[in-house]
PASEBA-1860 file (N, C-alpha, C; in nm, 3 decimals):
! residues 68
1> TQVKGDGI> -1.334/1.833/-0.245/-1.295/1.746/-0.387/-1.419/1.661/-0.361 ~ -1.476/1.612/-0.444/-1.579/1.514/-0.495/-1.446/1.352/-0.519 ~ -1.459/1.254/-0.513/-1.462/1.152/-0.521/-1.553/1.047/-0.618 ~ -1.524/1.016/-0.708/-1.589/0.880/-0.792/-1.549/0.800/-0.782 ~ -1.602/0.662/-0.804/-1.530/0.568/-0.837/-1.560/0.470/-0.710 ~ -1.376/0.385/-0.668/-1.361/0.325/-0.627/-1.307/0.359/-0.488 ~ -1.313/0.526/-0.468/-1.302/0.610/-0.382/-1.189/0.610/-0.280 ~ -1.110/0.547/-0.416/-0.925/0.571/-0.345/-0.880/0.673/-0.368
9> VRFTTSIE> -0.825/0.764/-0.323/-0.766/0.899/-0.274/-0.604/0.862/-0.202 ~ -0.461/0.916/-0.333/-0.364/0.969/-0.250/-0.318/1.117/-0.245 ~ -0.250/1.114/-0.153/-0.262/1.259/-0.121/-0.050/1.211/-0.124 ~ 0.017/1.328/-0.173/0.113/1.355/-0.158/0.172/1.502/-0.150 ~ 0.288/1.475/-0.039/0.291/1.606/0.038/0.447/1.636/-0.027 ~ 0.506/1.781/0.017/0.614/1.793/-0.036/0.702/1.771/0.084 ~ 0.663/1.748/0.190/0.740/1.747/0.292/0.705/1.601/0.415 ~ 0.791/1.552/0.475/0.719/1.389/0.574/0.611/1.481/0.643
17> ATITCNMD> 0.515/1.400/0.622/0.355/1.376/0.751/0.293/1.337/0.757 ~ 0.230/1.329/0.870/0.154/1.188/0.877/-0.014/1.214/0.867 ~ -0.124/1.196/0.790/-0.220/1.248/0.701/-0.287/1.096/0.809 ~ -0.446/1.218/0.889/-0.498/1.123/0.969/-0.609/1.193/0.920 ~ -0.777/1.129/0.928/-0.886/1.122/0.877/-1.002/1.121/1.038 ~ -1.110/1.187/0.994/-1.156/1.239/1.118/-1.277/1.096/1.165 ~ -1.251/1.011/1.037/-1.413/0.948/1.018/-1.298/0.743/1.091 ~ -1.301/0.683/1.134/-1.276/0.549/1.186/-1.271/0.459/1.116
25> DVALRQID> -1.393/0.470/1.018/-1.410/0.376/0.881/-1.330/0.407/0.730 ~ -1.240/0.492/0.777/-1.106/0.511/0.656/-1.048/0.444/0.712 ~ -0.963/0.362/0.545/-0.860/0.282/0.611/-0.753/0.361/0.505 ~ -0.628/0.440/0.624/-0.514/0.471/0.558/-0.416/0.385/0.544 ~ -0.278/0.423/0.388/-0.172/0.370/0.428/-0.120/0.402/0.365 ~ 0.087/0.483/0.462/0.124/0.561/0.340/0.241/0.412/0.257 ~ 0.268/0.534/0.163/0.288/0.440/0.052/0.451/0.414/0.059 ~ 0.482/0.530/0.105/0.621/0.554/0.124/0.627/0.745/0.178
33> ALTWEATI> 0.742/0.822/0.192/0.783/0.890/0.300/0.680/1.059/0.244 ~ 0.618/1.023/0.164/0.550/1.145/0.096/0.447/1.101/0.096 ~ 0.346/1.024/0.048/0.279/0.976/-0.025/0.238/0.872/0.089 ~ 0.010/0.906/0.109/-0.039/0.823/0.161/-0.177/0.767/0.092 ~ -0.233/0.694/0.130/-0.305/0.636/0.014/-0.448/0.615/0.118 ~ -0.604/0.648/0.040/-0.685/0.636/0.108/-0.799/0.578/0.100 ~ -0.852/0.462/0.126/-0.986/0.430/0.103/-1.144/0.446/0.152 ~ -1.210/0.522/0.104/-1.328/0.611/0.160/-1.473/0.499/0.099
41> PPEDHPYE> -1.491/0.482/0.243/-1.638/0.453/0.197/-1.715/0.476/0.125 ~ -1.889/0.427/0.089/-1.957/0.547/-0.026/-2.011/0.525/0.053 ~ -2.032/0.657/0.196/-2.098/0.716/0.237/-2.100/0.909/0.190 ~ -2.279/0.909/0.252/-2.288/1.044/0.204/-2.252/1.113/0.330 ~ -2.136/1.178/0.347/-2.046/1.260/0.451/-1.890/1.325/0.425 ~ -1.942/1.373/0.474/-1.759/1.434/0.432/-1.660/1.402/0.501 ~ -1.537/1.371/0.427/-1.480/1.300/0.537/-1.299/1.437/0.555 ~ -1.243/1.466/0.632/-1.163/1.593/0.642/-1.037/1.488/0.648
49> FTATAREE> -0.926/1.538/0.648/-0.804/1.529/0.610/-0.726/1.580/0.698 ~ -0.634/1.566/0.795/-0.570/1.618/0.786/-0.374/1.619/0.800 ~ -0.297/1.660/0.717/-0.173/1.623/0.755/-0.114/1.736/0.813 ~ -0.013/1.625/0.890/0.073/1.740/1.009/0.195/1.721/0.975 ~ 0.257/1.803/1.039/0.463/1.803/1.017/0.503/1.876/1.125 ~ 0.531/1.827/1.200/0.535/1.912/1.356/0.444/2.000/1.391 ~ 0.491/2.154/1.368/0.364/2.283/1.418/0.237/2.242/1.333 ~ 0.311/2.230/1.171/0.217/2.242/1.108/0.051/2.127/1.029
57> KVFCHIRY> 0.004/2.235/1.015/-0.132/2.137/0.950/-0.231/2.185/0.836 ~ -0.264/2.128/0.764/-0.289/2.164/0.615/-0.417/2.037/0.645 ~ -0.512/2.094/0.569/-0.691/2.020/0.627/-0.769/2.036/0.419 ~ -0.791/1.865/0.422/-0.842/1.838/0.297/-0.977/1.806/0.323 ~ -1.123/1.871/0.287/-1.260/1.765/0.295/-1.289/1.738/0.124 ~ -1.292/1.620/0.173/-1.361/1.577/0.023/-1.495/1.438/0.054 ~ -1.570/1.475/-0.033/-1.708/1.414/-0.007/-1.665/1.300/-0.127 ~ -1.772/1.178/-0.107/-1.757/1.021/-0.160/-1.897/1.074/-0.282
65> EKET> -1.881/1.093/-0.395/-1.971/1.088/-0.437/-2.068/0.972/-0.552 ~ -2.149/0.941/-0.486/-2.163/0.734/-0.575/-2.188/0.745/-0.703 ~ -2.133/0.677/-0.801/-2.176/0.696/-0.916/-2.354/0.613/-0.944 ~ -2.353/0.664/-1.023/-2.504/0.630/-1.072/-2.525/0.573/-1.199
END
């Protein structure tokens, strides 16, 4: 997935999960039990987000596309 604009991504899960990112410079904030929000800096590399619930993990790869 590619992101444009302000670099804010919202994740909504169907069960309670913890969202993490492979990059330390990503600000993650939990909105409620099922929703997380991430602010991605405009860097040209992929970000990998992981939603973890018990033993299950789901991965999402996102790249920030700078607006020109």
